[in-house]
C-alpha positions in Angstrom: 0.1 0.1 0.0 3.0 2.4 1.0 4.2 2.4 -2.8 1.1 2.7 -4.3 -0.1 5.8 -2.3 3.5 7.2 -2.9 3.1 6.6 -6.6 -0.5 8.1 -6.5 0.8 11.3 -4.7 3.6 11.9 -7.2 1.2 11.3 -10.2 -1.3 13.7 -8.4 1.4 16.3 -8.2 2.3 15.8 -11.6 -1.2 15.9 -13.0 -2.3 19.2 -11.1 0.6 20.7 -12.8 -0.5 19.5 -16.1 -3.0 22.0 -17.5 -4.8 19.4 -19.8 -5.8 17.3 -17.1 -8.0 19.9 -15.2 -8.9 21.7 -18.5 -9.0 19.4 -21.4 -8.0 22.7 -23.5 -4.5 23.2 -22.5 -3.8 26.9 -21.8 -0.1 27.7 -21.7 -0.7 31.2 -20.5 -3.0 31.9 -17.7 -3.0 31.4 -14.1 -0.6 28.6 -12.6 -1.9 25.1 -12.4 -2.8 25.2 -8.8 -4.8 28.2 -9.3 -6.5 26.5 -12.3 -7.4 23.8 -10.0 -9.1 26.2 -7.4 -10.9 27.8 -10.5 -12.2 24.4 -11.6 -13.5 23.7 -8.1 -15.1 27.0 -8.0 -13.0 28.3 -5.0 -13.2 32.0 -3.8 -11.7 34.1 -1.1 -10.3 32.4 2.1 -11.1 29.1 1.0 -9.5 29.4 -2.3 -6.2 30.9 -0.5 -6.3 28.0 1.9 -6.5 25.5 -0.9 -3.8 26.9 -2.8 -1.6 27.1 0.2 -2.3 23.3 1.1 -1.4 22.3 -2.4 1.6 24.4 -2.6 3.0 23.0 0.5 2.2 19.4 -0.5 4.0 20.1 -3.9 7.1 21.5 -2.2 7.3 18.4 0.1 6.7 16.2 -2.6 9.6 17.7 -4.7 11.9 17.3 -1.5 10.7 13.8 -1.1 11.3 12.8 -4.6 14.9 14.2 -4.5 15.4 12.1 -1.3 14.3 8.8 -2.9 16.3 9.7 -5.9 19.5 10.0 -3.8 18.6 6.8 -1.9 18.0 4.9 -5.2 21.2 6.2 -6.4 23.0 5.1 -3.2 21.3 1.9 -3.5 22.3 1.2 -7.0 26.1 2.1 -6.2 26.1 -0.2 -3.4 24.6 -3.1 -5.5 27.2 -2.4 -8.2 30.0 -2.3 -5.9 32.6 -5.0 -6.2 31.7 -6.4 -2.8 28.2 -4.9 -1.7 27.9 -4.5 2.0 24.6 -6.4 3.0 24.1 -4.0 6.1 24.3 -0.9 3.9 22.0 -2.4 1.3 19.4 -3.3 4.2 19.8 0.3 5.7 19.0 1.9 2.1 16.1 -0.3 1.8 14.7 0.6 4.9 15.3 4.5 4.3 13.5 4.1 1.0 10.5 2.3 2.8 10.3 5.2 5.2 10.7 7.8 2.5 7.7 6.1 0.5 5.8 6.0 4.1 6.4 9.8 4.4 5.1 10.3 0.7 1.9 8.3 1.8 1.3 10.4 4.9 1.7 13.6 3.0 -0.8 12.7 0.4 -3.2 11.5 3.2 -2.8 14.8 5.0 -3.2 16.8 1.7 -6.5 14.9 0.9 -7.9 15.5 4.5 -6.7 19.1 4.6 -8.2 19.8 1.1 -11.5 18.3 2.0 -11.9 20.6 5.1 -12.0 23.6 2.7 -14.4 22.3 0.2 -18.1 22.5 0.2 -20.0 19.2 -0.7 -20.1 19.8 -4.5 -16.5 20.9 -4.5 -15.5 18.1 -2.4 -17.4 15.5 -4.8 -15.3 17.2 -7.7 -12.1 16.7 -5.9 -12.8 13.2 -5.0 -13.5 12.4 -8.8 -10.3 13.9 -9.6 -8.4 11.6 -7.0 -10.5 8.6 -8.4 -9.4 9.3 -11.9 -5.8 9.4 -10.4 -6.1 6.1 -8.8 -7.4 4.7 -12.1 -4.5 6.0 -14.0 -2.2 4.4 -11.2 -3.8 0.9 -11.9 -3.9 1.0 -15.7 -1.1 3.5 -16.6 -1.5 6.5 -18.6 -4.5 6.8 -21.0 -3.9 7.0 -24.8 -5.4 10.0 -26.5 -8.6 9.3 -28.2 -8.4 7.5 -31.5 -8.6 4.0 -32.8 -7.4 1.3 -30.4 -3.9 0.1 -31.1 -3.2 -3.1 -32.8 -1.5 -5.7 -30.7 2.2 -5.9 -31.6 3.3 -9.1 -33.1 6.0 -11.0 -31.5 8.8 -12.0 -33.8 9.9 -15.7 -33.4 
């Protein structure tokens, strides 16, 4: 579960930054993505500012967590490729990676709970629908643009 929520949180952070996800017509100019999300939810005044602050804090934490995970992955890779990998170092790095994923999960959960507190029932419904689309994306991978289905690749003998 830990890795799934971490992946979902990462996708969510990326998706909120992608203009096409909240608004099918990508607008390169205009308000920043978090503000567009607030617009899409119909937030105004203090609720809008609170939502934007919650998301901004979350994305900043996500950036830091992703950097930490990348540092840990690189360290683990170096250790595994060493002439004589130290099992204790490998174990420590794996534990640290698990803890980092747990922190990502916790940050995502906290973000969702805090976000829901500032939303009215209709806004909350739209926000939760967005999260559900993210969950489906996490399960099935990115969706193809509309068009004819791909033909299966033939395998060469």
